[in-house]
Structures are given as structure tokens and as C-alpha cells.
N, C-alpha and C positions, 0 to 999 in steps of 0.2 A: 502492500499500498503505500509506503514511504516513499518508492522511486517515484513512480507518475507524479505523485505530488508535489514532490520537486523539480522534476524535470522541465517544465517550463519557464519557470525563474531562472532554472542553470542556464536554460537555453537564452533566455533574454540576458543574462548576464556575459553569456560568451558573445553574445550580439554587440552587447551594448562596447565591449572593451575591443573588439576588431572595428569597432567605428570610430572608438576611442587609439586604437593604434595607426588606420589611416589619416589620422590629423586631420581631421575635416578644414579646421580655420584654414589651410592652406592652400586647399584645394581650388579657389578662383584662379590662382597665377596660374593652374593648368587649365582653365576654361576661358579664359578674357584673350589669349592671343590668338587658341584656335577660333573662335567667336569673331573676332576683330577683323582677321584674313577671310571669313569667311564673309561676311558683311561687306569687304571691296570686292570678293568676286562677285557676291549678290549686285552690287552695283555695276560691274560691268557684265551683267547674264550670262554669266557663267556658272552658277554656285549650283551644288547637287543637294538635296536637301539630305540622303542618305550617306553622304561621303561625310558631311555635319555630323550626324550624329555618330561614327566610326569614329572619325577623328576626335572626338570628344569622347567616347569612352579608351582609347588608344590614352589617350593621353592623361583619364584620369588613371588610369592604371598605373603607367609609368611614375607618373607622382606616387601615388600608393606606394608603389615598390621603393623609389628611394626613399621613403618615409619609414619603411619596413626595414630596409638596408642600414636606417641611421639607429634605427632600436635598436635591432640585435646586434648590430655593430657596438654601438656605443655603451651595450651593458657589457661587451665581450671588456672592453678597457677598464684598468682598474681606477680612473679618473671616473668613468661614467656612474660610479655605480656612491660618488659620494654626491651626486647631482641629485635636486631638491625633488622627492617624487609628485611631477606632473602627473594629468588622469594619463597624459598619453605616456607614458612610461608604466606598460602595460607587461613587460619580463621581470621587469623591479617590485610590481607592485602584486607579482603571483596572479596575475590572470591569466595572462597564456604565457608557454615554455618557448624557449630560443627555440628549440627545433619547430614549433608549431609556425612563430614568424616568419620563418626561414621558408615556410613550408609556402604560406599566403603570399609572401613575395614572390617563389618560382611561378606560382599557378598564378597571379596577376601579371606578369612578364612572360608567360608564354601564351597567353590571352592576347595580351598587346604585339607581342610577337608575330600569330596569327594576323591580327588586323595592321598589323604593319609588312608583312607579304603581300596583302591585299592591295594597301596604294601605291607600292613598288609597281605590282602588274597594271594598276590601272594608270600611274603617271612615271614610272621609268627611274631610271640609275638615283640623280637627284633627290629624291625624295628615299632611300635607302643608305644614301651618305649620309644625309639629315639623321635620321632615324639611327643608325648603328651612334655615331656623333653621340649622341641623346643619349641612346642606353648605359653609352660607356661614361658619358657625366653624371647619371643615378647613381653607377653603382659607386663608380670614385670617390663620388662626393664624399662617400661616407664611410667607406670600406676600404681596404687595401693598408701595407705597411704607413703612407703618407696620406690619410685622405686628403683629395684638396679642398675638403672647405675648413681644415682645419692648420692650412698652410698659406691661409690668405689668398686665396684665389675663389671664394665661395662667390662674393658680391656679383667680383668681374663674370665669372661664369655663368649663375645666372641672369643678369641680364643679358649674355649672346643668346644664350640657348633661350629663355623665356620671354626673350625683346625678339631681337630678329629671324632665329633660326626658326620658332616658332609660326611666328607670323607668315614669315616669306614660305616655310615650306607649307604650311595649308593654304595659302594662295595659289602656290603652283602645283597642286594638287587636283584645282578647280582649273588653273590655265594654262596649263605646262608652258609656265614664264615667270622670269624670275622679274621685276618692274623697282623703279626708283621710288613710286609712291608706295609700293606693299613698304620698302624699306622704310620709309620714312615714316610713314606712319607707326611702323611696328616701335619707332627709339620709347613716345611717350608709353607705351604699356611696358616695353623694360626697363621704365625708371619706377614706373610705377610697384611692379611687382619686385623691383631690390630695394624700394621703400620698406616691405614688408621685410625683407633680412636683416636691413638697416635697423632698424625695430625689432626684430630678434635679436640682433646683437647687444642692441641697446641692454635690452632685458637682462641678457645673460651673461653683464660685463664680468661679474665676481668671479661665476662659475669656468668662463673661458679662460680668465687669464691664470688661475688656479690646474687646470686643465694643461694649461702652455698652446692652447690655439689662437692662431693669430686671426684678426680681426681690423678691419679701421678703428673700434672701438679700443680693443683691446690697447693698440698700438698708440693711438692718439685722446684717447681719454672719452667720457658721456659727450662731454661741450662738444665736440670735435664730431661725434656718429649723430648728435642733434641737431646739426648744422648741415651735418650732408644728408638723413633725412629730411631736410625742408628744401635743400635745393635741390635736389632727385624730386618732390611733389611738386613743387612750384617750376620744376625745367619741363614737369609733363604737360600741364596747363598752358604755359608761355609755348608749349612746338606746336599745340593743336592751335591756338590764337596765328603761329605765324602761318600754318601751313596755311590757313582759310584766306590769310591777307594777300598770302602771295597766288593764290589760284588752284592751286595743287588740292586743298579738299575743300567740298564745296561746302558754305555755311551752315548747313544744317549740324555739322558735325562740332560747332560750337554747342552744342547740347551735352556737351561732355563736360562743356563749364560747373554745370547744376551740382557737379560733384565737389564743389569748392566747401559744403555744408556737409560734407563727411568728411573730409581734409580736414575743415576749421578744427571739429569735434576731435579726430585724430591727435592735431598738431598741436590742441590743447594737453593731450594725457603725456604727449614726446616729450613736450615743453615744462610740463610740472612734476614729470614722472623721476623719482629720484633713488628708485631702488629698484628688485625683481617685481615686486608687488604691486608697486603704482604704475609697473611700465609694459605689465603682461594684458591691461584692458587697451594699452595703447595698439599691443601688437596687433590684439583684435581688429579694433579700427582700422588698423592699414589694410590688411585684409579684408577688411569691407569698402575702404576705400579705391581699392585697386577695381573692386568687382564693378563698384558700380562707375566708376571713371568707365572701364573697358568697355561695359553692355551699351551705358550712353552715347562711349564714341562711336560703335558700332550700329546702333539704330538709327544715328544722325548720319552716319556712310551707306548705310542700307536705304535709307530713305531717297537720299539723293536718284536713286534711280527713279524715281515720281516725280521729283519735283524740280523743274529747273530753274534758275535764281540765280 
């Protein structure tokens, strides 16, 4: 009798553990580049809904793989055991085993690989090159003897792969061409995604220093990190305005300026945060800012297909 009674609760607990292991607060970074690249393709009359859904699924899965690899790799390092037990530290909390997390990462990667191979069959070798580079970066970011995210390459790699590479790659799947417009529109996307990592580095300053992790914040301090976050977000908004004023994007792209409201809220959290506890909400706010900014930008670009201004 006791087994069936407790089974639903156990299942819910496992599902909740896997939910946190995927670190949902980071997943906007895998959605926005695909949506923006697809919106540009829609504006140009080449988008296909089926490809959009497949790319979104593959991108989300690769992001989850990166998060799961970070979880079991971080747990395996001696300094990882000294970190604060956040809800997503599912191994240290005893919610999932390291083996389970590794298996979960392998399953997600396998599904993403199948989708990626289909995309390669649709669009050719440039997509293969982007997928291979992205997969290698996702793994080596947290794993290996010298994880890239630990030696100061985290922010440049996040900007490159989750900005230009993903926006250009998603556009190429539809159009089978790289364009300067796709590259330029990828830059503000990359800036807001990098701001999420900058907020994460601000939150984790003390832990990262004790673990010997190299980030701009551990090198130059929290004041520098706050200035960097502000510069990244400001650059994203300014670049959209410049692209509209120069005629590269239509005026409807200015819809993204409505994201100034969540940007101001996130800025207050960044500016006033003095330690991990107070900077944690700013990290979540930075994720929401990226999502709102990216979706509004995508809507504005896509609507340009129907409006002549």
C-alpha cells in the first residue's frame, strides 16, 4: 500500500529535480537568437514554421546539455562542493545522482544531434560547422581539464555563439545565405545574452574567486562588472536605434525599446546589489530582459513584411 501512495510524490519530486537541473532561468538565451533569426527570414519571405520548431527544440536541448554538463563537472571538482546549494545543484542536494545527470545530458545531446543532422541535410555544410562548433563549446565550457568558462573565455564565447553564430545560423537554414543584416541584428542579441552571464559573474564573485575562476568580475571587481553590464545593455538598445536610423532595419524594430522597462528594473537590481543574495534577483531580471528585448525585436522585424514605412 505504501508504494503506490508515495509514487506520485516521488515522481513529482524527480520531475521538479530535472526541471531545476535544466536551469530554466537560462533558457531564454537559447530561444531569442533562433526567434530573431527566424523573424528576419520571415520578413524576407523564406521562413518555415516546421524548421523554426525544430531549431528551437535543438537549441533548448543544447542549452540544457551545457547546464547538465556544468552540474556534474562542477560537482566533481573539489571547489564545487564548497558552493552555495542553489536549487539547481541537484547532485549536491541529493535529488539526482551524477550518473543520472550524465545520462540526461547524453539523451538531450542525442536528440539535438538527430535534429542537427536533419538541418544539415536541409541547409548543407555551413550548418554542420556551426553545430559542431556550438556542441564542442557547450561541452568544453564547463568540462575538461581547463574548462573554457573557468579561464576567462566565458563571456566572449557566449557572445559569439549565442549572438552571431546562432542568429546567422538560424537565418541560413531558411535562406541558405549569410547577410550583413543578419550579422548586425545578431549583435544586440549577443549583448543582452552576455549581460545575463555578466550578472551571473557579479552574483558569484566570492565563490569564483575562491575557486580560482577567471571572469571580468574576479579580475577587475564588482564595480567594473556593474559598469560592464550597463554598457552591454545600453549598447543593445543603441544599436537597434542606429540600425533603424540608417535604414538597415525598419522603424517597427523600435518596438524593442519597450524592453527599457524591464531593463530599468534589472539595472536597479544590479546597481544596488552588494552580495550574492541581493544580486540573485538581478540575474533573473537580466534573463527576463533578454527574453522581452529579443521577442519584441523579433516581432518588430517580422511585422515589417506587412508594413511599408
